[in-house]
C-alpha positions as CSV (number, residue, x, y, z in Angstrom):
1,M,61.8,-20.2,-99.6
2,A,59.2,-22.6,-101.0
3,K,58.7,-24.5,-98.0
4,F,56.8,-21.5,-96.2
5,K,52.9,-21.9,-96.1
6,P,50.6,-19.0,-95.1
7,A,49.4,-19.7,-91.8
8,G,46.6,-17.4,-92.1
9,K,44.4,-19.5,-94.0
10,K,44.1,-22.3,-91.5
11,K,43.1,-20.0,-88.6
12,K,40.4,-18.1,-90.7
13,D,38.7,-21.4,-91.6
14,T,38.6,-22.8,-88.3
15,A,37.6,-19.7,-86.2
16,P,34.1,-19.2,-87.3
17,K,33.3,-23.0,-86.9
18,G,34.1,-22.5,-83.1
19,G,32.9,-18.8,-82.7
20,V,29.3,-19.1,-84.1
21,P,28.1,-22.0,-81.4
22,C,29.8,-20.0,-78.7
23,V,28.0,-16.8,-79.7
24,I,24.7,-18.7,-79.8
25,F,25.3,-20.2,-76.4
26,L,26.2,-16.8,-74.9
27,I,23.0,-15.2,-76.4
28,S,20.7,-17.9,-75.4
29,G,22.2,-18.0,-71.9
30,M,21.7,-14.4,-71.5
31,I,18.1,-14.5,-72.6
32,L,17.4,-17.4,-70.0
33,F,19.1,-15.1,-67.4
34,L,16.9,-12.3,-68.3
35,L,13.8,-14.5,-68.3
36,L,14.8,-15.8,-64.8
37,L,15.1,-12.1,-63.5
38,Y,11.9,-11.2,-65.0
39,A,10.1,-14.1,-63.4
40,V,11.5,-13.4,-59.8
41,M,10.7,-9.5,-60.1
42,K,7.3,-10.4,-61.2
43,S,6.8,-12.7,-58.2
44,F,8.0,-10.0,-55.8
45,S,5.8,-7.2,-57.4
46,A,2.7,-9.5,-57.1
């Protein structure tokens, strides 16, 4: 029974490291997409 190690510690340490850049990338991508849509709509209205 002493051989068992908690598996949750490894996952909690590695998840934020991979998750934060992914979230930043998604948010920046959404902002760029909205700016592109804004530019297209502005060119159509003018």
